[in-house]
C-alpha positions, 0 to 999 in steps of 0.5 A: 850433525855428527862423524857418523851422520856426515859418513852417510851423506858421503857415501849416499852421494859418492853412491849416487855419482856411480849409479848415473855416470855406470848409466851414463856409460850404458847408454852411450856404449850402447849407442855405438855398439848395439847391432852396428854393421859397419856403417856410421852413425851422426854425432853432435855436429853432424858429423859420422861416428866410426862405431866399428871402433876396435878393440885395444887388442892386437898389435897393428902392423902391415898386411898389404901395401903398394909404393905410389909409383907414377901419374897415371897417364890420361888423368891429368884432368878429370882424374876419376870424377863421379866414378867407383874405384875396387882396389883388389888386395889380398893379405896374407895374415888375418886380423880384427880390424882394418886402415887403409892409407890414400896417397894423392902423392902424385895429384896437381890438385886436392882430391876429395874422397867422398866415401870409401869402404872396406870389406872382405872379397866373396872369392878370388877374381871378383868384385863383389863381396862377403855381404856382412862384412861391407864397413865404412870407412871413415878419416877423423870420423867424417865419412869424406876426406879430402887429402891434399896435393903431394899428400897422403891421408889416414883412416881411422881403423875400424872393425873388421875380421879378416881372415888370413890367405883372402883377398879384401875390396877397398873402395874409394869415391871422387865425387870431383875432378882430380888429377893426375892420380896417384898409382901402381901399375903392375899390380899383378892384380886385377880390380875394377871400376864402376860409373857412380857412387857404388862404395857399398855395392855388395854385388858387384855385378855395375863393376864390369871395367877390368884394371890390372893398377892399384889406385890412391890404395898404398897400404893396408894395416890390420890389428893383428894377433898372430903377428909382432912386426912387419918386413918390408920388401923393398925392390925394382920389378924383382921384387914387384913380381912383375912376370909373375901370373895375375891374380895367383899371388905368386911373387916372392914375396907372397911365397916368403908369407907362406912359408913363414907362417907355415913354418910357424904353424909347424912349430919353428920358433921364428919371428911372427911377422907379416910381408909387404910388397914395395917394390916398384918396376924400373926403379933404381938405388940412385936415378929417378924418373921424369916428371915433377915430383919425379914419377919412379923415385929412387931408392933412396929418396924414397925410402922413409915414405916406402919402408919407415913410414911403415907400421911396426917394420922389423926387417928391410929385405932390400934388392935393388941394383940391377936398374942401375946398371941396365938404365944408366947410358954410361958403364955404371960405377959399382962403388957409386952403387955400394954406397947407395946401398950402406946409405939405404942401410944406415936410414934403417939402422937409424930407425931400429931395422935390420937389413938383408940384402939380396944379390943381383941375378943373371941376365945375359939374353937380356937386349941390356946386357954387355961384359962390361955390365957383367963386369959391375954385377960381379963386382957388386956382388963380390962386395955383398957377398964378404958382408961388407954391406948388409947384416944378412944376405940372401943369395938369390944370384946363386940360387936362380943361376943356371950352374953350367953359365952363372951369366945366366938365370937357369932355363926353367927360372926365366920368363923368357926375357931374361931378367924376370923369373918365372912362377918357378923362379920366384918360389925359388927365390923364397925358398932361399930366403933363410927364415932365420936371418930374421931372427935379432935385430939392426946392429948398433954397429955393422 
């Protein structure tokens, strides 16, 4: 064979290989994407393949979160066997794909999720889904997953168009008993329950039982073209929004998220961040709640999970310390409180996360108020304002206190219990936040 004939034969072989590869690729693409509406198809071994896998554009950010706060009373043995739990969550940012985290932190046995879905809600305050948005969630390619006691699981990403400022429905079905149920008790958002496996039900008609809790679901991430990172608000009931109006998304974190989006759309030079809420009512920096694992784990203990473990975190806003003062049977030590706050800052800085800290708001008139506790609050705030704890400070105390009696909340900002803000008070907290403080990163040394 001449050299010329050899080159011709080699060229023919290469052309054949390329042609075969293209045909195989086209066939696979047709199976994966042809007419898919979010349901899974089967591959070898009977394992479902999530054909709604995301395109590789955009940035993964946190769109919603809620810290697992404890074990739900009354669910110790049966949990929610043979029932569907439809969690309603609100996201201020949009995306083209989504994934969720489910937690069995407080379970004493393995949790079997037999079926799970995600959909865009048909509107506010409803269990019904926008029909074309229902997607089946998978976990490492399978529609079912077993979550060991004390653990959590991240779903596969699913392609779904998430509009900004929308409610999503994340529904789970457990075929077998498992308890206690890991939950977040002060959702300020109504969710729903139904008998049987109705995870893919679009109408929502069978979801006749309402609940003020979020169960199992602890985070929702989206693949976003609008956001570059996540801001985590880390706090207690003041961040949890315990007295805000149900189903209206009026926690200060919700209002802050909307402020930031509006400012960016108006042309301001600000970081394109999402805002997620990791508040737990009653949370303290230093002391745990009861139980094993402890309900309402202290801030230092849960920080790695609820802040460092969240997706693409750039900034954390810390608003903790009031419960360390109010719930301590003895007078709290201001140095221990500020020391605990500095320890949180140290954890964040080790991961390159900037820290914005809040002053502690007044609570005269609350049943726990004493002049001695007020003195501790003032001492903590003095150290915070002096710049000896955080990278930046948001002065919630100054923004909400009564100018005629700084030991109290201003009346229009008081929900009535003299500790927690009204909707107007939460809005004032968000408006007091300097959006420019979100710029920059953690200093090399504070």
